[in-house]
N, CA, C and O atoms as a MOPAC input file, in Angstrom:
PM7 MOZYME 1SCF
protein

 N      0.82900 1    -1.19400 1     0.00000 1
 C      0.00000 1     0.00000 1     0.00000 1
 C      0.86700 1     1.25000 1     0.00000 1
 O      0.38700 1     2.30900 1    -0.40200 1
 N      2.07900 1     1.17900 1     0.41700 1
 C      2.94000 1     2.34100 1     0.47000 1
 C      3.51600 1     2.53400 1     1.85500 1
 O      3.20300 1     1.78600 1     2.78100 1
 N      4.36200 1     3.54400 1     1.99300 1
 C      4.98900 1     3.83900 1     3.27700 1
 C      4.02400 1     4.61600 1     4.16000 1
 O      3.49400 1     5.64200 1     3.73300 1
 N      3.78200 1     4.14600 1     5.39200 1
 C      2.83200 1     4.83600 1     6.26200 1
 C      3.38700 1     6.15000 1     6.80600 1
 O      4.59200 1     6.29200 1     7.01300 1
 N      2.49800 1     7.09700 1     7.03100 1
 C      2.84100 1     8.36000 1     7.67500 1
 C      1.62100 1     8.83800 1     8.44300 1
 O      0.49000 1     8.50400 1     8.08900 1
 N      1.84200 1     9.61200 1     9.48500 1
 C      0.74900 1    10.14600 1    10.29700 1
 C      0.46600 1    11.57000 1     9.85000 1
 O      1.39000 1    12.36500 1     9.67200 1
 N     -0.81500 1    11.89600 1     9.66700 1
 C     -1.25300 1    13.23100 1     9.26500 1
 C     -1.75900 1    13.94600 1    10.51100 1
 O     -2.59300 1    13.41000 1    11.24100 1
 N     -1.26300 1    15.14100 1    10.75400 1
 C     -1.73500 1    15.89000 1    11.91100 1
 C     -2.50300 1    17.12400 1    11.44700 1
 O     -2.41000 1    17.53400 1    10.29000 1
 N     -3.25600 1    17.70400 1    12.36500 1
 C     -3.99400 1    18.92400 1    12.05700 1
 C     -5.31500 1    18.69800 1    11.37300 1
 O     -5.80100 1    19.57600 1    10.65900 1
 N     -5.91500 1    17.52500 1    11.57600 1
 C     -7.19100 1    17.23000 1    10.92900 1
 C     -8.33200 1    17.15500 1    11.93400 1
 O     -9.27500 1    16.38300 1    11.76400 1
 N     -8.23600 1    17.95300 1    12.96500 1
 C     -9.31500 1    17.99000 1    13.94800 1
 C     -8.89600 1    17.32900 1    15.24200 1
 O     -7.71300 1    17.10000 1    15.49500 1
 N     -9.89600 1    17.02600 1    16.05700 1
 C     -9.62000 1    16.40300 1    17.34100 1
 C     -9.56900 1    14.89300 1    17.17800 1
 O     -9.97900 1    14.35600 1    16.14900 1
 N     -9.07200 1    14.22600 1    18.18000 1
 C     -9.00000 1    12.76900 1    18.11700 1
 C     -7.65100 1    12.31200 1    17.60600 1
 O     -6.71000 1    13.09700 1    17.49000 1
 N     -7.57800 1    11.03900 1    17.30400 1
 C     -6.33300 1    10.45000 1    16.82700 1
 C     -5.95700 1    10.99700 1    15.45600 1
 O     -6.82700 1    11.27800 1    14.63100 1
 N     -4.65400 1    11.14500 1    15.21800 1
 C     -4.17300 1    11.55600 1    13.90000 1
 C     -4.32100 1    10.38000 1    12.93600 1
 O     -3.90900 1     9.26600 1    13.25900 1
 N     -4.90500 1    10.61200 1    11.75600 1
 C     -5.11700 1     9.51000 1    10.82000 1
 C     -3.81400 1     9.04900 1    10.15800 1
 O     -2.82900 1     9.78400 1    10.08600 1
 N     -3.85000 1     7.82300 1     9.68500 1
 C     -2.72200 1     7.21700 1     8.98400 1
 C     -2.91000 1     7.42400 1     7.48100 1
 O     -3.98000 1     7.14900 1     6.93900 1
 N     -1.87500 1     7.90600 1     6.82200 1
 C     -1.86900 1     8.05500 1     5.36900 1
 C     -0.71100 1     7.22100 1     4.83100 1
 O      0.08700 1     6.68400 1     5.60000 1
 N     -0.62400 1     7.11600 1     3.50500 1
 C      0.41300 1     6.29200 1     2.88600 1
 C      1.01000 1     7.04100 1     1.70100 1
 O      0.28000 1     7.60500 1     0.88600 1
 N      2.33400 1     7.04600 1     1.60900 1
 C      3.01400 1     7.63200 1     0.45500 1
 C      3.22800 1     6.51400 1    -0.55600 1
 O      3.82800 1     5.48600 1    -0.24400 1
 N      2.73600 1     6.72400 1    -1.75500 1
 C      2.89900 1     5.76500 1    -2.83500 1
 C      3.80300 1     6.42000 1    -3.87000 1
 O      3.44100 1     7.43100 1    -4.47300 1
 N      4.97400 1     5.84000 1    -4.07000 1
 C      5.95800 1     6.43900 1    -4.96300 1
 C      5.95200 1     5.77000 1    -6.33000 1
 O      5.54500 1     4.61800 1    -6.47900 1
 N      6.41100 1     6.51900 1    -7.31500 1
 C      6.58900 1     6.03600 1    -8.68900 1
 C      5.30100 1     5.44200 1    -9.25500 1
 O      5.29600 1     4.33400 1    -9.79200 1
 N      4.23300 1     6.18200 1    -9.12900 1
 C      2.95300 1     5.73000 1    -9.66100 1
 C      2.54800 1     6.61300 1   -10.83100 1
 O      3.16700 1     7.64900 1   -11.07300 1
 N      1.52600 1     6.21300 1   -11.55000 1
 C      1.02800 1     6.98300 1   -12.68500 1
 C     -0.34800 1     7.55100 1   -12.40600 1
 O     -1.07200 1     7.08000 1   -11.52900 1
 N     -0.69300 1     8.57500 1   -13.17400 1
 C     -1.99900 1     9.22200 1   -13.04900 1
 C     -2.51200 1     9.49700 1   -14.44600 1
 O     -1.80600 1    10.08900 1   -15.26200 1
 N     -3.73100 1     9.07400 1   -14.72800 1
 C     -4.35000 1     9.33200 1   -16.02600 1
 C     -5.63100 1    10.11900 1   -15.80600 1
 O     -6.50200 1     9.72000 1   -15.03300 1
 N     -5.72400 1    11.24700 1   -16.50200 1
 C     -6.93700 1    12.06600 1   -16.49900 1
 C     -7.26600 1    12.34200 1   -17.95300 1
 O     -6.56100 1    13.09300 1   -18.62700 1
 N     -8.33600 1    11.73300 1   -18.43200 1
 C     -8.66900 1    11.86300 1   -19.85300 1
 C     -7.56100 1    11.27500 1   -20.69800 1
 O     -7.19000 1    10.11700 1   -20.50600 1
 N     -7.02700 1    12.04000 1   -21.62300 1
 C     -5.95600 1    11.56100 1   -22.49600 1
 C     -4.56600 1    11.88800 1   -21.95700 1
 O     -3.56500 1    11.59700 1   -22.61200 1
 N     -4.49700 1    12.48500 1   -20.78100 1
 C     -3.21600 1    12.86900 1   -20.18200 1
 C     -2.76400 1    11.77700 1   -19.22200 1
 O     -3.51700 1    11.34600 1   -18.34800 1
 N     -1.51700 1    11.33800 1   -19.40100 1
 C     -0.96000 1    10.32000 1   -18.50100 1
 C      0.39400 1    10.80100 1   -17.99900 1
 O      1.25600 1    11.17800 1   -18.79300 1
 N      0.58200 1    10.78800 1   -16.68100 1
 C      1.84000 1    11.17500 1   -16.05600 1
 C      2.40100 1     9.98200 1   -15.30900 1
 O      1.65400 1     9.23300 1   -14.67900 1
 N      3.70900 1     9.80000 1   -15.37200 1
 C      4.39400 1     8.70800 1   -14.69000 1
 C      5.38300 1     9.25800 1   -13.68200 1
 O      5.77700 1    10.42200 1   -13.76100 1
 N      5.77900 1     8.43500 1   -12.74600 1
 C      6.81600 1     8.78100 1   -11.80000 1
 C      6.38400 1     9.73200 1   -10.70200 1
 O      7.21400 1    10.43300 1   -10.12300 1
 N      5.09200 1     9.76300 1   -10.41100 1
 C      4.58200 1    10.65500 1    -9.37100 1
 C      4.64000 1     9.99500 1    -8.00000 1
 O      4.56400 1     8.77200 1    -7.88400 1
 N      4.77400 1    10.80500 1    -6.98100 1
 C      4.57700 1    10.34900 1    -5.60300 1
 C      3.24200 1    10.92800 1    -5.14900 1
 O      2.99000 1    12.12300 1    -5.30900 1
 N      2.39400 1    10.08500 1    -4.58600 1
 C      1.08300 1    10.53400 1    -4.13800 1
 C      0.88100 1    10.11800 1    -2.68400 1
 O      1.51600 1     9.18700 1    -2.18900 1
 N     -0.01100 1    10.82800 1    -2.02400 1
 C     -0.38800 1    10.48600 1    -0.65400 1
 C     -1.81200 1     9.95200 1    -0.69300 1
 O     -2.72000 1    10.61100 1    -1.20000 1
 N     -1.99700 1     8.76800 1    -0.16000 1
 C     -3.31300 1     8.14100 1    -0.07200 1
 C     -3.78700 1     8.25900 1     1.36800 1
 O     -3.13500 1     7.76100 1     2.28600 1
 N     -4.92500 1     8.92000 1     1.56300 1
 C     -5.53000 1     9.07100 1     2.87800 1
 C     -6.92500 1     8.44800 1     2.82300 1
 O     -7.82100 1     9.00800 1     2.19100 1
 N     -7.12200 1     7.30500 1     3.47000 1
 C     -8.45500 1     6.69200 1     3.45200 1
 C     -9.49200 1     7.65600 1     4.02000 1
 O     -9.30500 1     8.20500 1     5.10500 1
 N    -10.57200 1     7.85800 1     3.29500 1
 C    -11.58200 1     8.83500 1     3.71000 1
 C    -12.25300 1     8.48100 1     5.03000 1
 O    -12.69300 1     9.36700 1     5.76300 1
 N    -12.33200 1     7.19600 1     5.33400 1
 C    -12.97700 1     6.83400 1     6.59800 1
 C    -12.11900 1     7.19800 1     7.80900 1
 O    -12.57600 1     7.08200 1     8.94600 1
 N    -10.87900 1     7.63600 1     7.57600 1
 C    -10.03800 1     8.06800 1     8.68900 1
 C    -10.03900 1     9.58200 1     8.86700 1
 O     -9.37300 1    10.09700 1     9.76600 1
 N    -10.77800 1    10.30600 1     8.01900 1
 C    -10.84400 1    11.76700 1     8.09900 1
 C    -12.05500 1    12.16400 1     8.93100 1
 O    -13.17200 1    11.74400 1     8.62600 1
 N    -11.85600 1    12.97100 1     9.98400 1
 C    -12.96700 1    13.27200 1    10.88700 1
 C    -13.90900 1    14.37500 1    10.39300 1
 O    -14.78000 1    14.80200 1    11.15100 1
 N    -13.76800 1    14.84400 1     9.16700 1
 C    -14.57200 1    15.96500 1     8.68200 1
 C    -15.98300 1    15.55400 1     8.26200 1
 O    -16.84100 1    16.42000 1     8.09200 1
 N    -16.23900 1    14.28600 1     8.09300 1
 C    -17.51200 1    13.82400 1     7.55300 1
 C    -18.16000 1    12.82700 1     8.50600 1
 O    -17.49400 1    11.94800 1     9.05300 1
 N    -19.46800 1    12.97600 1     8.69600 1
 C    -20.20500 1    12.03400 1     9.53400 1
 C    -20.28500 1    10.65600 1     8.87800 1
 O    -20.23400 1     9.63100 1     9.55800 1
 N    -20.41300 1    10.64500 1     7.53000 1
 C    -20.45200 1     9.38400 1     6.79400 1
 C    -19.78000 1     9.59900 1     5.43600 1
 O    -19.60200 1    10.73400 1     4.99500 1
 N    -19.41100 1     8.50300 1     4.78500 1
 C    -18.76400 1     8.60600 1     3.47600 1
 C    -19.70200 1     9.18000 1     2.41300 1
 O    -19.24000 1     9.66400 1     1.38000 1
 N    -21.01300 1     9.13100 1     2.65500 1
 C    -21.98100 1     9.71900 1     1.72000 1
 C    -21.87000 1    11.23800 1     1.67300 1
 O    -22.33600 1    11.85600 1     0.71500 1
 N    -21.25700 1    11.85700 1     2.69500 1
 C    -21.12100 1    13.31000 1     2.75400 1
 C    -19.85100 1    13.82700 1     2.06700 1
 O    -19.68400 1    15.03700 1     1.90700 1
 N    -18.96300 1    12.92600 1     1.66300 1
 C    -17.69000 1    13.34100 1     1.06500 1
 C    -17.96300 1    14.06400 1    -0.24300 1
 O    -18.64900 1    13.53400 1    -1.11700 1
 N    -17.42700 1    15.27800 1    -0.38000 1
 C    -17.70800 1    16.09400 1    -1.55400 1
 C    -16.50500 1    16.23200 1    -2.47800 1
 O    -16.49600 1    17.12200 1    -3.32800 1
 N    -15.50500 1    15.39500 1    -2.34400 1
 C    -14.38500 1    15.40900 1    -3.27700 1
 C    -13.87200 1    13.98800 1    -3.46800 1
 O    -14.07400 1    13.11800 1    -2.62000 1
 N    -13.20300 1    13.77000 1    -4.60200 1
 C    -12.63700 1    12.46400 1    -4.91100 1
 C    -11.13700 1    12.42600 1    -4.71200 1
 O    -10.54700 1    11.35000 1    -4.61300 1
 N    -10.51800 1    13.58900 1    -4.65300 1
 C     -9.07600 1    13.64200 1    -4.48900 1
 C     -8.57300 1    15.05200 1    -4.67800 1
 O     -9.33000 1    15.97100 1    -4.99400 1
 N     -7.30400 1    15.19900 1    -4.48100 1
 C     -6.67600 1    16.49800 1    -4.62700 1
 C     -5.51900 1    16.34100 1    -5.61000 1
 O     -4.67400 1    15.46100 1    -5.45000 1
 N     -5.48900 1    17.18700 1    -6.61000 1
 C     -4.39100 1    17.18600 1    -7.57200 1
 C     -3.43800 1    18.28800 1    -7.16200 1
 O     -3.84100 1    19.44100 1    -7.01100 1
 N     -2.17800 1    17.93700 1    -6.98200 1
 C     -1.20500 1    18.90800 1    -6.49000 1
 C     -0.39700 1    19.57500 1    -7.58000 1
 O     -0.65900 1    19.40900 1    -8.77100 1
 N      0.57400 1    20.32000 1    -7.15000 1
 C      1.42200 1    21.12300 1    -8.02200 1
 C      2.12200 1    20.31700 1    -9.11600 1
 O      2.23300 1    20.82700 1   -10.23100 1
 N      2.60200 1    19.09000 1    -8.87500 1
 C      3.29200 1    18.37000 1    -9.95000 1
 C      2.45400 1    18.20700 1   -11.22000 1
 O      2.98900 1    18.23300 1   -12.32900 1
 N      1.15100 1    18.04100 1   -11.05400 1
 C      0.28300 1    17.93800 1   -12.23000 1
 C      0.20800 1    19.27800 1   -12.94800 1
 O      0.37900 1    19.34400 1   -14.16500 1
 N     -0.04800 1    20.34700 1   -12.19500 1
 C     -0.21700 1    21.66700 1   -12.80500 1
 C      1.08800 1    22.23400 1   -13.35300 1
 O      1.06200 1    23.06800 1   -14.25900 1
 N      2.23200 1    21.79400 1   -12.81800 1
 C      3.51500 1    22.24700 1   -13.35100 1
 C      3.78200 1    21.68400 1   -14.73900 1
 O      4.54400 1    22.27500 1   -15.50400 1
 N      3.17800 1    20.56300 1   -15.07500 1
 C      3.43300 1    19.89200 1   -16.35800 1
 C      2.36100 1    20.16800 1   -17.40900 1
 O      2.53500 1    19.79300 1   -18.56800 1
 N      1.27400 1    20.80500 1   -17.03700 1
 C      0.13800 1    20.99500 1   -17.93300 1
 C     -0.24800 1    22.46300 1   -18.05000 1
 O     -0.09400 1    23.23500 1   -17.10400 1
 N     -0.74700 1    22.83600 1   -19.21700 1
 C     -1.38200 1    24.13200 1   -19.39100 1
 C     -2.82000 1    23.97000 1   -18.91400 1
 O     -3.56300 1    23.13900 1   -19.43500 1
 N     -3.20100 1    24.75100 1   -17.94000 1
 C     -4.51600 1    24.60200 1   -17.32300 1
 C     -5.29200 1    25.89900 1   -17.47200 1
 O     -4.77800 1    26.98000 1   -17.18600 1
 N     -6.52800 1    25.78400 1   -17.92100 1
 C     -7.41100 1    26.94600 1   -18.02500 1
 C     -8.57000 1    26.74700 1   -17.06100 1
 O     -9.18400 1    25.68100 1   -17.02800 1
 N     -8.86000 1    27.76100 1   -16.29100 1
 C     -9.96900 1    27.70400 1   -15.33400 1
 C    -11.03100 1    28.66900 1   -15.79200 1
 O    -10.77300 1    29.86300 1   -15.94100 1
 N    -12.25000 1    28.14900 1   -16.01900 1
 C    -13.39600 1    28.98400 1   -16.37900 1
 C    -14.23300 1    29.15100 1   -15.11800 1
 O    -15.03500 1    28.28600 1   -14.76600 1
 N    -14.02900 1    30.28600 1   -14.44300 1
 C    -14.71800 1    30.51300 1   -13.17400 1
 C    -16.22100 1    30.62900 1   -13.36800 1
 O    -16.99500 1    30.20500 1   -12.51100 1
 N    -16.63300 1    31.19700 1   -14.48300 1
 C    -18.06100 1    31.37800 1   -14.73600 1
 C    -18.77000 1    30.03100 1   -14.85700 1
 O    -19.85000 1    29.84500 1   -14.29700 1
 N    -18.16300 1    29.09100 1   -15.58800 1
 C    -18.75700 1    27.76900 1   -15.76600 1
 C    -18.32600 1    26.77300 1   -14.68200 1
 O    -18.79900 1    25.63700 1   -14.64000 1
 N    -17.42100 1    27.22300 1   -13.81100 1
 C    -16.88300 1    26.37300 1   -12.74700 1
 C    -16.24700 1    25.11900 1   -13.28400 1
 O    -16.47400 1    24.02100 1   -12.77500 1
 N    -15.43400 1    25.29200 1   -14.33500 1
 C    -14.70400 1    24.16400 1   -14.96000 1
 C    -13.25700 1    24.52500 1   -15.11500 1
 O    -12.47000 1    23.72100 1   -15.61700 1

């Protein structure tokens, strides 16, 4: 699953366990990137949501993706 790490600053209670996964790939549409390091945080360990049905995101794309791609943001259409 990857190298474990503890995430702090996510509210009260125990700090959740996350995992660093190195040298993995990411595909979004026709774009494929290799050699990325990503952090996997199981959503059931995040105290922000009462249930997994309330989760309003699927993931976070960080700077390595945006550094390699030309990205246009249409604020009006929210795309």
